[in-house]
N, C-alpha and C positions, 0 to 999 in steps of 0.2 A: 495442532497446541500438546504439547509433551502429556503422554500418558500415566496415570499415578504408579503405576508399576515404575518407573525411572523419577519419581518424586520419592515412594516410600524409601527408594536407594540413595537418594542423599539424605532424608531425613535420618536414616537408620546412621548411617557414616557422619554426617555432623548437623544433628537435630537441632540445636541452637542457630547456624546460620544464616542469616537472612537471603529469603530468594525472590522477593517482590517486594519493592516501595514504591508506598501510591500517596507522595501528600504527610502528614501525620501516621499513615499507618506503617505497620513493618510487621510482612509475616515472614516466620520462620519455615524454616522447611517442613517442622513439626507442623506448624499451623497450614501449611498449605496442603499439605497431606491429606489434613483432616477435614479442611474445607471445601478440597474438590471431592473426598469422597464423600460427604455427606450431599454434597450439592448431585450428583453421580447417581447415586441414591433417591436422592426428589428428584431426578429426570425422569427416573425408571418407574419409580409409583408416578409419573403422571401419565405415560404412553402406555394405553391401552393395546392388548394381542390383537385385534383388527387394523391400529393405526402401524404396528410393530410389523407387518408382514409385506406394507410397499415399502417404497427406499423409504428413511426418513431421514430427513435435512431440518438445518439448521441454520437461521439469518442471524446477525446482529448489528445495528444502528447506533454505534457507540463509540467513544473515546477510547483511547488506553488507559483503562483504570484498571483495580484490583479485583473487581466484581466482576468483570467480565475475565479476565488471566484464570482467575478459577473455572466461571464456566468453557469458558474454551479449553482447557484440561479434562473438566467434566463430559465435553461432546466429544471429545478425545480418546477418552476411558472407555465410553459407549461404542466407539464406531462413529459417530452422529459426524459428519460432514458439516461447518459451521462456517456459512460463507457468509464474509462481512459485505454492506454494501455501502456507499459513499452519498452518505444525506445530502450535499450539496446536488444531484444530479435534479430534473426535473420531477413532480410529480409521473406523470405516463411512464417516462424510460423507468421509472421505478416499480411502478404496477405492473409494468410487461415484465422487470427483470423479477417478481416475486412468483409471474403466473410460470416463466418461464422454470425455477426452480420448484415449486411447490414444495414448500415448507413444511415442516410440521411444530417447528418451535420457533419463536422469536422472541430473539432477546434484543429489549430499547433502553436508551436510557431517557431522562425525563425530558431533558432538550431538545432530543432527535420525537419524539412523540407524536407531536403532531404532524411532523412529514409521515410517520410511518402510517399515519390515522387516514391520511388525507388518501396514500398511498392504496391502503386496502379496499379504500372506498371507489378507486377511480380502475381496481382490477378484476374484472366480471370473471377471471375463473380462479382465483382466493375468495372462500369462505371465513371471514373471521371468526366464525365458531369452531369448527374445525381445527384452529392453530392455537397452539400452547403460546398463552402470551407473557412473558418473563420481564418484569417490569425491573432494573437495576437499582431503583428508589422505591423504598416504601411509602405507597399513599399518605398524601400528608394528612390529611384528616383519621389514619391509623393511629391507636394506639398499641398498637401488637409493638412490646420491644422486643429487641433488635440482642443476638450474640446469645449470651448464656441463660439470659435470662427468658429470651422465649423456649428454649432448649431446656429451661428448669434445673440448668447445670452450675458449675464454676464457671465464673469467666475466665479466660485466658487473656494474652493479649492480643489488643486491640479490639477486643468485645467477642471476640468469636468463643465458643464453648471450647471449654477444655478438651483433648483427645480422651474419648470414652468415656463424656457424659452419656446420665440414662436420659433416653428422651422418648422412650414407651408411649407415653401418653401425653394430654396436654396439663399444663400447669396450674394451678389456681394462681396465677398472677392478674386474672382480670380482662386478657387479650382473649381477643375471638380466637375458638379452634380453627383447625386448618378443615376444608372441607373433606379429607381424609379421614384427620381424627375424628372430626363429627361422625361420621359412615360408621367406626369402629365400635365410637363408645354409643350410639344408638343401633349395636347390631347389625346396620344395615350391610347387603354388599358394597365392595367400595368399588367405584367407578373413578377411575384417575383419569384426572383432567375438568372433572365435574363445576361449573363457574358457583362461583356466589348465586343467590337467591337475584333476579333481575339482570344479570350480567348476560353481557353479548357473548362471551367469550370466555375461553378456559385462561382464569390469571391465577400463577404463582409468584406472588415477590422473590425478587433474592435471599432474605432475609427469611422470609416462611422455606427457601430450599436448603438455605444456611441450619436450618432447625430441624432438620431431618433426622430418623435414626440413623447412626452410622453404620455403613453395609456391612454385611454377614459374608454377602460374600458378593461380587459385582455381577451382571449376566455377562455372555461372552460379547462380545464388539458385534453391531448389524450390519454394519456393509467397511467396508474399506475403499476409501475415494476422499480425492480435497477438489474443490470445486474452487475458482475464481471469475469475478468477474470482468469484461474486457471493459474500459473506457471508451467513447465517442463512440463512430458508425450510427449507420441509419436506425440498427436496429439491435437492442443486448443478444450479447453473446455469454457463454458460459466456456468456461475453460473446464476439462474432465484431467484426472491424473490418480494412478491407482499408489495407493499407500506405499506399496515393496518401493516407488520408487523417493519416497522419501529419506530409507535409511541413506542409499548412496550418495545424496544433494547433502545431507547433513555433513558424513565425509568430507564432501570435495568443497564444502565452506570451512567447517576445521582445519583443513589442510590450507584452502588458500589466504584465513586470514590468522591463522593459527590461537584461535579460542581456546580459554581453558575454562577452569574453576576460579580461578584467579579473577575473572573478566566482570567488569562492573557494566552494564551495558542499560546504557540511557534510549527509550523507546520514543523520540521525539518525531513519530510519524504514525501515521492512522494503523492501527492491525489490521482493518479492512482492504491497505494497500501490502496483495502478497510476501516481495521482497521483506517487509517489515513484519510479517508474523513470521514468515520464515527463519529470521535472524534472532527474531524471540523465542522462537522452537529450539533454535541451535543455542543459545546462549543458556537456556535453563538443564539441556539434557547434558551437556557438560559439566555443567554445576555449578553456572555463572546467578551472578545474579539482576533480578530487571529493576531499572527507575524506568517511572511510568509517568511524563507529562501529556499534558491533555489539553495545553495552555498556547502554544508555540509563541508564547513570548521572550524577547530575547535576555533581559531581567532573567526570568524566572532561568533559561537554560543553561545559563553563565552560574547563575547561581547555585543549579543543582550537581553540575560539572563537579563547581569546585565540592559542595560539599559531601558530594555521595564518591568523591575519588573516581570519577568515569573514565572509565578506561575504553570505552570502543563506543560507539551511536550512530543511530540511523535515523536521520534527518530528513525532514524534507526541504525543496528547494528554496520556499516563502519564510519559511523559518531563519533556514542561513541565512539566509542574506539578510535577515533582522539581526542578527545573530554578531556576525562579521562586522557590522556598522557600530554593535554596542560597545561603549568605553569598557564594557567588564569584559568582553570575551578575548582580553589576550593575557587572562589568570589563569585558565587553562593549561596554555603553555608555559606559563611560568614553575608552573606546577610538575609539570615534567610526565602526567600521568596519560593524559588523553593520548592516545596512540592511532584508531582508527574513525575515520568518521565516512560512513556510506552515503551517497544521497544520489537519485536518478542524473543523470547528465546530458540527456538528449539535448534540454537549453540553457548550459550553465557554459559561460565561457570565459574568459583570460584575466578577467577584472576578479573573478569569486574565486579562481586556481588561487593566483598572485596573492590576494590580501588573506584568502585563509593558511597560503603557507609562511604572510608574514604574522599573521595573527595568534593561529592555533598550533603553528609546525608543519612538520610534513605527514600529515596524517589524511588530507582528504580522494577519498578511493570516490571517481566515478562511475556509477554503476551504469549501462545500457541494459534495459529489462523492462519484461512484456510477462501481461499474466499470459501469452503463448507460450514463448522462448524461456521465460523465469531468469534468471541471471544470466544475460546470456553473455555480457563482455563487462570489461572492467580498465579502470584507467588508475596506475598508482599515483601517488604525488611526486616522484621521482620522474614518470613516464609525462604525466601531464605539464613536466615542464617545457618540453620540446617536441611536443604532439599535440595538432591542431585538435578542434572540439569535437566533441563527435563522433573522436574514435576510441577504441577500446581493444585487447586481445583476451582471446576467451577465456573465460575459466576452467578450471580443473573441470574434467570430465565431460566439457563440451567439445563439438567436432565443428566448424563455421566452413562451408564450400560457395565458392559465388555462382551461379547458373547465367547460360546463356539464354535466347529467347527461345533455341531449341532443348533446353532442362541441362545442356552438355555443363561439364565442368568448364571452366575458365581459368587460365595464371592470374598469377599477382599481373595486378599490375591494371585488369581486364575489368571493368565495371559490368556488375547486372545485379541479380536477384540473391539475395543472401538467403543461409538453409543453413537450418542449425539441427544439431542430434546432441541428445544426450540424457544425463536424469533427469535436467530442470526441465524438460521442453515436456507439452501436454501431450498427452495422449487423442486430443480431438473435443471437440466440442459439444455440450451436450445436445443440444437440436441444430446441427447443419453438420455440414462437410467442409473438415478445412484440407488443401493440398499438402498431400504427404509424396515423398519420393524414395525410391531404395536406391543407394546408391554407392560402387564400390571402392571404397578407401584403401582397398589394402595398396601391395605391392607396386601394380601395376599403373596405379594412376603418377598423374603428372607432380604430387607430393612428392615422392621418392626421383623424381629424376629436377630437382632442384627448381622445378615454377611454382612453387609454395603455393598453389591452387587450394589445398585442403590445410587447413588451422586447426589442430588439437591432438590430443594424445592417441587416440584408438585407432584401429587400420581395421578393415575387413567394411562387407558388407553392411549397410546401418540401415535405417529411415529416419531420413531427413527431411522436418517440416519446413515448406519455402513458405517465407512470410513477402508479406510484401512490401517491404526495405529492399531500398537497394545501396550497395556500396560497391564496395572494391578492399583487394584486400594485398597489402602493398610487403615491399620483400623482407621487412622484418617479423611478418605474421601477426602485424596488427589489422584490422577490418574497420574500414571507414563510411559512414552512412554517409550515401549524397544524395537519398530522395525516397520519395514513395513512388509505387507503383499504383498505388488504390488511392482508394478514399478522396479522391478528387470531386468535385462537383463536374456533372456533364457541362456544364455550362465555360467553366474555367479551364475546363482538362485538355492542355495542350506539352506532352510531354517535357519538350525543348524550355519549356517556359518553366512548366513547374520541376525542371532538374535548376537551371537556373538562380529563381527563387530559393531552393536552400542551400544553395552555394556562396546566394549574397547572404544571408543566414549567418551561414557558417565563419564568410569574411567578417562578418559584424562582431560577431562572438568575439574574436580573436581580437578586437581592438582593446586597445587598452586604455583608451580613452572612454570609456564607456561603462558602467557598472553591472547594464543589462540592456536588452533588443530584444527586440519581436519585427516580425515581416509578417503581414497579413493583406492575401489581396481581396480587394473587395468590387462587387457593383454594384453602385447606390445613385440613385438619382442625381443625388447633389454632389459627387464627387466622380462619377462617371464608371468606367474601371482604371483603377489606380491602385496604390501600393500605400499604406499606412503603415509606418514606421514609427510605434512610439519608442521610445529608450529614457533610460537614467544616467545623467550625468556619471562623473565621478568624484565633483563638487559640486557645490553650491560656487555658482561663478561661472564654469567651466562648461554652457550649456552651449556658447558659439563653437569650440570646439567638437564638440560634438553632432551638431549641426553639418558643420563643411566635411566632415570623415562620412558621416552618413550620405549625403546630397552627392558627394564625387562617387564611394563604392555603388549608387543604387545608379546612377549615369554609367557607369561601367558597366555593371552586370546586367542589368536591364536596361539599356533605353528606352526600350520601346514604349515601357508602361511609367503615367508619371509617378511619382514617389513625394505623398505628404509626411514630411519627417515632423515630428512634437515632442518637445522634452515633457517627459512626467512623475511623478512620483513614484509610483506602483507597475506593475508588473504582476498582475495577480495571477500564481500557480494553483494546480489541483495538487495535492501532494505525491501524487505519480510523475509529478516532473513535466505535466499538459497548460501548455498557457492556456488560463480561461477566455477562450479568445471573443466569446459573447460577452463577456463582462469587460472585456480588457476596449472594444469597440463600442460598448452603450459610452464608453468613459469618454472618448477621445474622437470621434467622430462631430457630437455636435460642434466640440470645439474649432474643430476642422470645416467644419463646413460654414463657423461665424466669420473662422477668419477670412474663409476664401470668401464672402459675401462683403464682407468690408475692402477687400484686394479690388475685387470685380467694381466697388462704388468710388473707389479712389482713381481706378482707369480713367472709369467717366468722364468723375470729374477733371482729371487732368485732358483726357482729350474734348471738353467743352470748352 
């Protein structure tokens, strides 16, 4: 997130301009700078020297909200990497992720506190008493006033303390003093992070941090790294990047999308998603305003886009689908201010592209992104009209090559493993090894002979991350994903079948008669080795067309595996654009099993 020196620069140039909007809360750049400074000072007070000697890391479980934006900026100011965690993951995986990260600070909203408590209880290597817990919501039973009352100064906008308000000592407001204040008043040595009597861990609610003394001088940043959790896989993995790469990545994003201080950016994807956080940081750095939404509700999103004059947005695929079918989604197109909608595009198909163009205008950008590669590929609105799903061009600063089985760089048209280099690419995993390869993409490469094997601007010897994505480059320099080289269960691993399934799903995503679909291979006692193909029809009463199209495509692409096609109302997505397969199968497999039993019963009665 943005550091306080950048916030103060904007506050000096435009003190009353809006920086962050969250419902009824509107923070000016002056408010934002003051809140970040106070929270950074409060966090510093809570970190004893012995804890600062080792890497200090923070994690958060919260949707987009102004308190989280302030704390993320405070952590960035102190050089503390703050990593978002997906609260929808299972408890064991969340517990193992906490063990891997080893955080010193945990930021949590009230709705996700039970998830955190369960994970901490299941994390053997994490001692809750060593964590500083920062609830974003004050305890319900607390009588502590927030904002200026807690600080003892005049109230500013939104209940924040006025910049420069004096808060050296607790005020006679009847509120309980913080532990640090109590230590000062009693003349005891201060113990940062000391919990209240009977508490199991140090707790400093956000309102208390906001009431901290304004900083006279902030300490030097502790560490310089950024971390991101990789979804899926058999075990948790965390990517690591040096903060020095953020500057170049920011420049590339500004050049790619033309962001400037006049932009109003709607955050409609969780900030634990790396691309969502990166775009929010970029917009704040250039002086744009953030509008935060934690609902994902189509009516709310449409109203926000219109009322706040939103120009750009990062939106999760599920919310985008709901927005496109809502009657109010055409209003932003008529207003003419919305110019850029970015969403993960690995599972979005022709209906989404065409409907977005019709209702929102030519604004939809499909992003090919992962925690390892960052924003690797992009399909602009114009390109998506003539290009298949799961296709993109490398974003500025990124170079893409296709590698053969022996690690050689392949020419255009030859499929292989995709490898990426550039400032968006991770340095490595926090605990584990990634496959990197140093390649010469200079004058002697096939790219300069017209083969098109290298996609990107930079030439010379570079370090490439070799991914598990299979793909191919075309003669126009675009790469298309064709499958995965890893991550398939051994029981069903068959490269030819896996490639056929990936091509089948890509074919289905390009059908205009479907709103959405997925292809899942299962091995179950009730269905056997089969494909489960749920789909959403373009309209009520159009299911028959979908059935016919899907059955024909499945029989053509994968004739050896029976396909069970079923119409559904909803296909669950994670905010990163991944289909939540387990949730999807829990909903459709019982229905398919019952239908299969009924069909068998009918056949038996006919035979009898």
